[in-house]
Kinemage of the C-alpha trace (Angstrom):
@kinemage 1
@onewidth
@group {chain A} dominant
@subgroup {mainchain}
@vectorlist {calphas} color= white
{ca met a 1} P -3.655 82.881 22.127
{ca lys a 2} L -0.275 82.417 23.645
{ca leu a 3} L 1.552 79.093 23.285
{ca ile a 4} L 2.944 77.635 26.431
{ca asn a 5} L 5.958 75.357 26.140
{ca thr a 6} L 4.637 72.142 27.737
{ca tyr a 7} L 7.501 69.901 26.725
{ca thr a 8} L 10.766 70.115 28.487
{ca lys a 9} L 12.775 67.128 27.311
{ca pro a 10} L 14.901 67.424 24.164
{ca gly a 11} L 13.539 65.358 21.268
{ca met a 12} L 9.879 65.640 22.250
{ca leu a 13} L 7.443 66.683 19.569
{ca pro a 14} L 6.162 70.246 19.562
{ca pro a 15} L 2.508 70.902 20.404
{ca thr a 16} L 0.041 70.215 17.577
{ca pro a 17} L -0.351 73.849 16.355
{ca his a 18} L 3.077 73.426 14.631
{ca leu a 19} L 2.005 70.201 12.855
{ca pro a 20} L 0.157 71.926 9.952
{ca ala a 21} L 3.329 73.820 9.156
{ca leu a 22} L 5.282 70.550 8.884
{ca val a 23} L 2.902 68.806 6.433
{ca pro a 24} L 4.163 70.549 3.260
{ca thr a 25} L 7.764 69.859 4.319
{ca leu a 26} L 7.028 66.161 4.891
{ca leu a 27} L 5.216 65.837 1.551
{ca thr a 28} L 8.132 67.495 -0.249
{ca ala a 29} L 10.608 65.122 1.428
{ca leu a 30} L 8.537 62.089 0.385
{ca leu a 31} L 8.330 63.330 -3.200
{ca val a 32} L 12.099 63.881 -3.361
{ca met a 33} L 12.734 60.411 -1.923
{ca asn a 34} L 10.443 58.856 -4.499
{ca leu a 35} L 12.086 60.744 -7.381
{ca thr a 36} L 15.587 59.784 -6.265
{ca gly a 37} L 14.707 56.104 -5.975
{ca cys a 38} L 14.684 55.818 -2.211
{ca ile a 39} L 11.115 54.571 -2.351
{ca thr a 40} L 10.581 51.688 -4.747
{ca glu a 41} L 7.643 49.573 -5.755
{ca pro a 42} L 7.726 45.993 -4.499
{ca glu a 43} L 9.014 43.631 -7.140
{ca ala a 44} L 6.466 41.476 -8.901
{ca glu a 45} L 6.493 37.864 -7.717
{ca asp a 46} L 8.163 35.480 -10.118
{ca pro a 47} L 5.455 33.025 -11.214
{ca gly a 48} L 8.065 30.255 -11.301
{ca thr a 49} L 8.728 30.538 -7.555
{ca lys a 50} L 5.092 30.462 -6.477
{ca glu a 51} L 4.208 27.218 -4.695
{ca glu a 52} L 1.617 25.340 -6.681
{ca glu a 53} L -1.569 24.195 -5.018
{ca tyr a 54} L -1.465 20.517 -4.057
{ca thr a 55} L -3.726 18.295 -6.120
{ca pro a 56} L -4.236 14.917 -4.460
{ca pro a 57} L -3.979 11.791 -6.616
{ca pro a 58} L -7.119 9.822 -7.438
{ca val a 59} L -8.884 8.145 -4.551
{ca ile a 60} L -8.075 4.451 -4.194
{ca gln a 61} L -11.182 2.264 -4.433
{ca met a 62} L -10.623 -1.465 -4.949
{ca glu a 63} L -11.238 -4.898 -3.506
{ca ile a 64} L -8.619 -7.562 -3.022
{ca gly a 65} L -8.777 -11.162 -1.869
{ca thr a 66} L -6.373 -13.179 0.192
{ca asp a 67} L -4.402 -16.121 -1.177
{ca asp a 68} L -6.827 -18.618 0.370
{ca ala a 69} L -9.638 -17.064 -1.780
{ca val a 70} L -11.872 -16.756 1.279
{ca asp a 71} L -11.401 -13.165 2.430
{ca leu a 72} L -12.570 -9.902 0.876
{ca ile a 73} L -10.698 -6.708 1.748
{ca glu a 74} L -11.894 -3.293 0.562
{ca val a 75} L -9.099 -0.757 -0.013
{ca thr a 76} L -9.927 2.975 0.013
{ca ser a 77} L -7.942 6.154 0.490
{ca asp a 78} L -8.799 9.469 2.072
{ca tyr a 79} L -6.756 12.674 1.749
{ca gln a 80} L -6.107 14.308 5.129
{ca ser a 81} L -5.283 17.993 4.508
{ca asn a 82} L -3.988 18.410 8.071
{ca tyr a 83} L -1.528 15.473 7.817
{ca ser a 84} L 2.095 15.635 6.789
{ca lys a 85} L 2.655 14.894 3.101
{ca ala a 86} L 5.781 13.023 4.228
{ca leu a 87} L 3.657 10.171 5.642
{ca val a 88} L 1.028 7.695 4.473
{ca gly a 89} L -1.321 6.153 7.042
{ca ile a 90} L -1.965 2.414 6.591
{ca cys a 91} L -5.120 1.512 8.564
{ca leu a 92} L -6.630 -1.923 9.193
{ca val a 93} L -10.362 -1.955 9.924
{ca lys a 94} L -12.396 -4.958 11.048
{ca glu a 95} L -16.023 -4.953 9.946
{ca ser a 96} L -17.330 -6.126 13.324
{ca ala a 97} L -16.171 -7.129 16.767
{ca gly a 98} L -17.353 -10.665 16.082
{ca gln a 99} L -14.680 -11.244 13.468
{ca trp a 100} L -11.616 -13.264 14.296
{ca ala a 101} L -8.374 -11.366 14.830
{ca lys a 102} L -6.868 -9.662 11.757
{ca ser a 103} L -3.411 -8.153 11.357
{ca leu a 104} L -1.109 -6.624 8.774
{ca gly a 105} L 2.637 -6.800 8.511
{ca val a 106} L 3.629 -3.373 7.178
{ca asn a 107} L 6.978 -3.644 5.381
{ca gln a 108} L 7.819 -6.751 7.394
{ca arg a 109} L 6.493 -10.283 7.382
{ca glu a 110} L 5.609 -10.292 11.098
{ca ala a 111} L 2.254 -8.740 11.945
{ca asn a 112} L 2.739 -5.274 13.417
{ca leu a 113} L -0.719 -3.720 12.943
{ca asp a 114} L -3.843 -5.242 14.511
{ca gly a 115} L -7.301 -4.578 13.133
{ca ala a 116} L -9.954 -2.673 15.063
{ca glu a 117} L -13.539 -1.610 14.449
{ca gly a 118} L -14.473 1.912 13.347
{ca tyr a 119} L -11.555 3.803 11.829
{ca gly a 120} L -9.093 1.022 12.584
{ca asn a 121} L -5.568 1.132 13.868
{ca cys a 122} L -2.994 2.928 11.729
{ca arg a 123} L 0.739 2.742 11.118
{ca tyr a 124} L 2.528 5.570 9.275
{ca val a 125} L 5.167 5.030 6.593
{ca ser a 126} L 7.002 7.170 4.070
{ca pro a 127} L 5.376 7.411 0.628
{ca gly a 128} L 6.687 4.806 -1.815
{ca gln a 129} L 6.543 1.050 -2.252
{ca val a 130} L 4.867 -0.670 0.688
{ca asn a 131} L 4.827 -4.434 1.263
{ca leu a 132} L 1.807 -5.679 3.197
{ca tyr a 133} L 1.431 -9.140 4.683
{ca phe a 134} L -2.116 -10.194 5.611
{ca trp a 135} L -2.678 -12.274 8.759
{ca lys a 136} L -5.798 -13.746 10.347
{ca ala a 137} L -6.690 -16.097 13.151
{ca lys a 138} L -7.588 -19.578 11.938
{ca leu a 139} L -8.196 -22.847 13.754
{ca phe a 140} L -7.841 -22.401 17.536
{ca gly a 141} L -6.996 -18.704 17.020
{ca val a 142} L -3.565 -19.369 15.535
{ca met a 143} L -2.434 -16.337 13.480
{ca thr a 144} L -1.712 -17.446 9.921
{ca glu a 145} L -0.372 -15.469 6.981
{ca val a 146} L -2.972 -15.517 4.199
{ca gly a 147} L -1.285 -13.385 1.550
{ca asp a 148} L 0.992 -10.506 0.705
{ca arg a 149} L 0.769 -7.615 -1.739
{ca gln a 150} L 2.953 -4.726 -2.814
{ca phe a 151} L 1.415 -1.261 -3.174
{ca asp a 152} L 2.845 1.923 -4.651
{ca phe a 153} L 1.888 4.839 -2.399
{ca thr a 154} L 4.498 7.215 -3.864
{ca asn a 155} L 1.962 10.001 -4.522
{ca tyr a 156} L -0.194 9.374 -1.460
{ca gly a 157} L 1.628 11.420 1.174
{ca gly a 158} L -0.941 13.018 3.492
{ca his a 159} L -3.428 10.187 2.874
{ca lys a 160} L -4.840 7.418 4.985
{ca val a 161} L -5.305 4.124 3.154
{ca tyr a 162} L -7.933 1.902 4.773
{ca phe a 163} L -7.937 -1.883 4.468
{ca lys a 164} L -11.396 -2.962 5.595
{ca trp a 165} L -11.668 -6.720 6.122
{ca his a 166} L -15.242 -7.610 5.096
{ca arg a 167} L -15.385 -11.371 4.888
{ca asp a 168} L -13.431 -14.185 6.423
């Protein structure tokens, strides 16, 4: 069998019949590189630099009343793995559409979050101390502040905290 030179450009690889002759040369070169330290094992990962798996704080489950001792508000939390841990969702949920208007003032006395059925309306704040002011419609639908509370949501980044207004 006669080899025909099918490549004409400089730098092209020779036809495959020459490849078996190159294998021992390539293996020798790799061995020499390994012995001289050109090839090194990847360094073991320092256990101190490994990011620890996030463990959410305990779920919030409590009931609070308003200052007029008439209302019952259930407070629960839910970790949202797809949410930023730099934010806490404060959500106000009305139990039914028949309830009078409900609102929260989140970190301000004026109401800035209105209640809604289902999952409620949410406002997002940075984790930490949160002041909440509770508002509801009273006689003739006039919005009246019925209490305020301070909550510590420092460890609740990535959570939604639901305030479900059950009774008014």
